[in-house]
C-alpha positions in Angstrom: 0.2 -23.3 8.4 3.2 -21.2 7.6 6.8 -22.1 8.7 7.7 -19.1 10.8 11.3 -18.0 10.5 12.9 -17.3 14.0 16.0 -15.2 14.4 17.2 -12.0 16.0 16.1 -8.7 14.5 18.5 -7.6 11.8 19.0 -4.3 9.9 16.8 -3.7 6.9 18.6 -4.5 3.6 19.2 -1.4 1.4 16.7 -1.0 -1.4 17.7 -2.0 -4.9 19.1 0.7 -7.2 16.5 2.4 -9.3 16.8 4.9 -12.1 17.8 8.5 -11.3 14.3 9.6 -12.5 12.7 8.0 -9.5 14.0 10.6 -7.1 12.0 13.5 -8.5 9.5 14.0 -5.7 10.2 14.2 -1.9 6.8 12.7 -1.2 7.8 9.3 -2.5 10.7 7.0 -3.0 10.9 3.8 -5.1 11.7 0.8 -2.9 11.5 -1.8 -5.7 10.7 -1.7 -9.4 9.6 -4.8 -11.2 11.4 -4.7 -14.6 8.8 -6.9 -16.4 5.5 -6.9 -14.5 3.7 -9.2 -16.9 6.3 -11.9 -16.2 6.1 -11.7 -12.4 2.9 -13.6 -11.7 1.4 -14.4 -8.2 3.2 -17.8 -8.4 6.6 -16.0 -8.5 6.0 -14.1 -5.2 6.8 -15.6 -1.8 6.1 -14.3 1.7 8.5 -14.9 4.6 6.8 -14.3 8.0 8.9 -13.8 11.0 8.6 -12.2 14.5 11.8 -10.2 13.7 9.8 -8.4 11.0 7.4 -7.0 13.6 7.7 -3.5 15.1 10.3 -3.3 17.8 9.1 -2.2 21.3 10.3 1.0 22.8 10.0 2.1 26.4 7.0 4.4 26.8 5.9 4.1 23.2 2.8 1.9 23.8 1.3 4.4 26.1 1.8 7.2 23.5 0.3 5.0 20.8 -2.8 4.4 23.0 -3.1 8.2 23.7 -2.8 9.0 20.0 -5.5 6.5 19.1 -8.0 7.7 21.7 -7.5 11.3 20.5 -8.0 10.4 16.8 -11.1 8.4 17.8 -12.5 11.4 19.5 -11.9 13.5 16.4 -13.0 10.8 13.9 -15.3 8.3 15.8 -15.8 6.2 12.5 -12.2 5.1 12.5 -11.6 1.4 13.5 -8.6 -0.7 14.3 -7.6 -3.8 12.5 -4.6 -6.2 11.9 -2.3 -5.4 9.0 0.8 -6.9 7.5 4.0 -5.1 8.5 6.4 -4.6 5.6 10.0 -5.1 6.5 11.8 -5.5 3.1 11.6 -7.1 -0.3 14.1 -8.8 -2.5 13.8 -9.5 -6.3 16.1 -12.2 -7.5 16.1 -14.2 -10.8 12.5 -13.2 -11.6 11.1 -14.1 -8.2 10.1 -11.7 -5.4 10.5 -12.3 -1.6 8.4 -10.2 0.8 9.5 -10.1 4.4 6.4 -9.5 6.5 5.4 -9.2 10.1 2.2 -8.1 11.8 1.0 -4.7 12.9 -2.3 -2.7 13.2 -3.9 0.4 12.0 -4.0 1.8 15.5 -0.2 1.4 15.7 0.2 3.1 12.3 -1.5 6.2 13.5 0.5 6.2 16.6 3.9 5.8 14.9 4.2 6.5 11.2 1.5 9.2 11.3 2.5 10.8 14.7 4.4 13.9 15.3 7.1 11.8 16.9 7.8 9.8 13.7 11.0 11.7 12.9 12.4 11.0 16.4 11.4 7.4 16.2 13.2 7.0 12.9 16.4 8.5 14.3 16.1 6.2 17.4 15.6 3.2 15.2 18.6 4.0 13.1 20.7 4.4 16.2 19.4 1.3 18.0 18.9 -1.2 15.2 20.5 0.3 12.1 17.0 0.6 10.7 15.1 3.9 10.6 11.7 2.0 10.4 12.3 -0.4 13.4 10.0 1.4 15.8 7.3 2.2 13.1 4.1 0.2 12.4 4.8 0.1 8.6 1.5 -1.4 7.4 1.8 -2.6 3.8 -0.7 -0.9 1.5 -1.9 -1.7 -2.0 -2.8 0.6 -4.9 -4.2 0.1 -8.4 -3.3 2.0 -11.5 -6.6 1.2 -13.1 -7.1 1.6 -16.9 -10.5 1.4 -18.6 -11.3 -0.1 -22.0 -11.1 3.3 -23.6 -7.6 4.0 -22.1 -8.6 6.3 -19.3 -7.1 6.0 -15.9 -9.2 6.1 -12.8 -8.5 8.5 -9.9 -10.7 9.2 -6.9 -11.0 12.5 -4.9 -10.5 11.5 -1.2 -13.2 12.6 1.2 -12.7 14.4 4.5 -13.7 11.3 6.4 -10.5 9.5 5.6 -7.6 9.7 8.1 -5.0 11.1 5.7 -4.6 13.0 2.4 -8.3 14.2 2.4 -9.2 16.2 -0.7 -6.4 14.9 -2.8 -6.6 12.6 -5.9 -5.8 9.0 -5.2 -5.9 5.7 -7.0 -8.1 2.9 -5.7 -6.3 1.1 -2.9 -6.1 0.1 0.8 -4.5 -2.8 2.7 -4.3 -6.6 2.3 -6.0 -8.0 5.4 -4.5 -10.7 7.7 -8.0 -11.8 8.6 -8.5 -13.0 5.0 -5.5 -15.3 5.4 -6.1 -16.5 9.0 -9.2 -18.6 8.6 -11.6 -18.5 11.6 -9.1 -16.9 14.0 -10.7 -13.7 15.5 -8.9 -10.6 14.1 -7.7 -9.4 17.6 -6.1 -12.8 18.2 -4.2 -13.2 14.9 -0.6 -14.2 15.3 2.0 -15.1 12.7 1.6 -18.8 13.4 -2.0 -18.6 12.3 -1.0 -17.4 8.8 -0.2 -19.4 5.7 2.5 -17.8 3.6 0.7 -18.9 0.4 -2.6 -17.4 1.5 -0.8 -14.2 2.5 0.5 -13.8 -1.1 -3.0 -14.7 -2.5 -4.5 -12.0 -0.3 -2.0 -9.4 -1.5 -3.1 -9.9 -5.1 -6.8 -10.4 -4.3 -7.0 -7.3 -2.0 -6.2 -4.8 -4.8 -9.1 -6.1 -6.8 -11.3 -6.0 -3.8 -10.5 -2.4 -3.2 -11.4 -1.5 -6.8 -14.7 -3.4 -6.4 -15.5 -1.7 -3.1 -14.4 1.9 -3.9 -15.4 2.2 -7.5 -18.2 -0.4 -7.6 -16.7 -2.4 -10.5 -17.5 -6.1 -10.7 -14.5 -8.4 -10.2 -15.2 -10.2 -13.5 -14.6 -6.9 -15.3 -11.0 -6.7 -14.0 -7.8 -8.3 -15.3 -5.4 -10.1 -13.1 -3.2 -7.6 -11.3 0.3 -7.0 -12.4 2.7 -5.9 -9.7 4.6 -2.8 -10.7 6.8 -2.5 -7.6 6.8 -1.0 -4.1 6.9 2.7 -3.2 7.4 4.4 0.1 5.2 7.3 1.2 7.5 9.8 2.8 4.6 11.9 4.1 3.9 9.0 6.5 7.4 8.3 7.5 8.2 5.9 4.7 5.1 3.6 4.8 5.3 1.1 1.9 2.7 0.3 -0.7 2.6 -2.4 -3.4 1.4 -0.8 -6.6 -0.4 -2.8 -9.3 -1.6 -2.3 -12.9 -5.1 -3.5 -13.6 -7.1 -3.3 -16.8 -10.9 -2.9 -16.8 -13.3 -4.3 -19.5 -15.7 -1.3 -19.0 -15.4 2.1 -20.6 -14.8 5.2 -18.6 -18.5 6.2 -18.9 -19.6 2.7 -17.8 -17.2 3.0 -14.8 -18.6 6.5 -14.0 -22.1 5.1 -13.9 -21.1 2.2 -11.6 -19.3 4.7 -9.3 -22.3 6.9 -9.1 -24.4 4.0 -7.9 -21.9 3.5 -5.1 -20.1 0.6 -3.5 -19.4 -0.5 0.1 -16.6 2.1 0.5 -18.2 4.9 -1.5 -17.8 7.2 1.6 -14.0 7.3 1.1 -14.2 9.5 -2.0 -16.4 12.4 -3.3 -15.7 12.3 -7.0 -14.2 10.2 -9.8 -11.7 11.6 -12.3 -10.5 10.1 -15.6 -7.2 11.0 -17.2 -6.0 9.8 -20.6 -2.9 7.5 -20.9 -1.0 10.3 -22.6 -1.8 12.8 -19.8 -1.0 10.2 -17.1 2.5 9.8 -18.6 3.0 13.5 -18.5 1.6 14.2 -15.0 5.0 14.7 -13.4 5.7 17.5 -15.9 2.6 19.5 -14.9 3.1 20.8 -11.4 -0.5 21.8 -10.6 -2.1 18.4 -11.4 0.8 16.4 -10.0 0.5 18.2 -6.7 -3.2 17.3 -6.5 -2.1 13.6 -6.2 -1.6 12.1 -2.8 1.7 10.1 -2.4 0.1 6.7 -3.1 -1.2 8.0 -6.4 2.2 9.6 -7.2 3.9 6.3 -6.5 1.6 4.3 -8.7 1.9 6.8 -11.6 5.7 6.9 -11.2 6.0 3.1 -11.4 3.6 2.9 -14.3 5.7 5.5 -16.2 8.9 3.6 -15.6 7.5 0.3 -17.0 4.5 1.1 -19.2 6.3 0.0 -22.4 6.6 -3.5 -20.9 2.9 -3.7 -20.3 1.9 -3.5 -24.0 
């Protein structure tokens, strides 16, 4: 099992400097850019798990989270809670990446990052801890900039059954799941001491392929190994972080379309599939109408891809 780091909560390190071009859209901010994604393999990534990286408790907050969850469940009864990895910070040094992670849940995400009180929680976190995210759930997401064999990039139109960004274009994605790294421990009982840091990293890379399989219905053996492009924050959900990957598919866009129409386990999350050429993807930011059709996670993936695409070959 993992060695759990124990120390007092500390302020979040400032994000590394990125190019000025990364500050173009208020919906997203680049937390971390990998300069050479092809050289940063899964073996160069390490997870540090610590109680200090969990969300900090705040008087009265738990009751508000419970009320928010019950209200959302009344509106969208198909929603379900689940354990998630909480992103605290990341550090890239000498070609190796350190991810500092705690635990959180989807329920807590809707009750903090996605609540109307999120701006106040961020101000309070900054005042109390020197960290605007201290009182937020901050579940780490994953997204895939997915390119077909005929150089078309895959986007999905989000359905109205999803909890956020319905109707917008997204890239395949979701969350790495602690239950995949916790063995036989029931999900509601998972604690940091149940997790292996090595298995957490493995799940991070495996989860993005699993999301492509489940949302687009593409077999895993048709997908390349994921290359981590970096980490982007979604400013529409109070700075929630997502790890964005580049993945090649051995199928053509028409073959992918046919697989998508058959439907996968998570087909209900989208209503349509859209293909955009590589040239047009690189120009998306310049076209205001199509760019504004993208949800923040898709904007983040496209932004990181545009910053490093020459390194990918």
